[in-house]
C-alpha positions as CSV (number, residue, x, y, z in Angstrom):
1,M,146.2,141.5,120.9
2,E,143.6,143.9,119.5
3,P,140.1,143.9,121.0
4,Q,138.6,142.8,117.7
5,E,140.8,139.7,117.6
6,L,139.9,138.9,121.2
7,F,136.2,139.3,120.4
8,M,136.5,136.9,117.4
9,G,138.4,134.3,119.5
10,I,135.8,134.4,122.3
11,T,133.0,134.2,119.8
12,A,134.6,131.1,118.2
13,L,135.1,129.4,121.5
14,V,131.5,130.1,122.6
15,S,130.3,128.8,119.3
16,I,132.3,125.6,119.5
17,F,131.8,124.7,123.2
18,I,128.3,126.1,123.8
19,G,126.5,126.6,120.5
20,L,127.4,123.3,118.7
21,P,126.6,121.0,121.6
22,W,123.3,122.9,122.2
23,L,122.4,122.4,118.5
24,V,123.3,118.7,118.6
25,F,121.4,118.0,121.8
26,H,118.4,120.0,120.6
27,Y,118.0,117.9,117.5
28,I,118.6,114.6,119.5
29,T,115.8,115.7,121.8
30,R,113.5,116.5,118.9
31,W,114.3,113.1,117.3
32,K,113.5,111.2,120.5
33,T,110.2,113.0,121.0
34,A,109.1,112.5,117.4
35,A,105.9,110.6,116.9
36,R,106.3,106.8,116.5
37,L,104.0,104.1,115.4
38,T,102.1,102.6,118.3
39,G,100.8,99.1,118.5
40,S,97.3,100.3,117.5
41,D,98.7,102.3,114.6
42,E,100.4,99.1,113.3
43,K,97.2,97.1,113.7
44,L,95.3,99.8,111.8
45,L,97.8,99.7,109.0
46,D,97.6,95.9,108.9
47,D,93.8,96.1,108.8
48,L,93.9,98.7,106.0
49,Y,96.3,96.5,104.0
50,D,94.1,93.5,104.4
51,A,91.0,95.5,103.3
52,A,92.9,96.9,100.2
53,R,94.0,93.4,99.3
54,R,90.5,92.0,99.6
55,L,89.1,94.9,97.5
56,D,91.8,94.3,94.9
57,D,90.8,90.6,94.7
58,R,87.1,91.5,94.4
59,L,88.0,94.0,91.6
60,C,89.9,91.3,89.7
61,S,87.0,88.9,90.1
62,I,84.6,91.5,88.7
63,E,86.9,92.2,85.8
64,R,87.1,88.5,84.9
65,I,83.3,88.2,85.0
66,M,82.9,91.3,82.9
67,T,85.5,90.1,80.4
68,A,83.7,86.7,80.1
69,E,80.4,88.3,79.4
70,N,81.6,91.1,77.1
71,P,85.3,91.1,76.0
72,N,85.0,94.8,74.9
73,W,83.5,96.1,78.1
74,R,86.6,98.3,78.9
75,Q,86.2,100.3,75.7
76,N,82.6,100.9,76.5
77,C,83.5,102.4,79.9
78,L,86.1,104.9,78.5
79,P,85.1,108.5,77.8
80,E,84.7,109.3,74.1
81,S,88.1,111.1,73.8
82,S,90.0,108.2,75.3
83,R,88.0,105.7,73.1
84,Q,88.9,107.6,69.9
85,R,92.6,107.7,71.0
86,M,92.7,104.0,71.6
87,L,91.1,103.2,68.3
88,S,93.6,105.5,66.5
89,D,96.5,103.8,68.3
90,E,95.2,100.3,67.2
91,G,94.8,101.3,63.5
């Protein structure tokens, strides 16, 4: 057996029995220490969701009121270029 073949065989065995398990255990450890949602984080997310839902409801109410008072209020709020584009699409 030549020294080059012996070196390749030892390198392969070291890679399989030392390198591969080290790599697997390294990423398992990283995965276990990764940040997770805590109870306070979940509560904060729930509070933010509730706030967003309430704001969405308020916006819908405002839009209904605005539409009742002036049905074309959306066109008046658009910039000039968007308003012209909407008018050209309708015609």
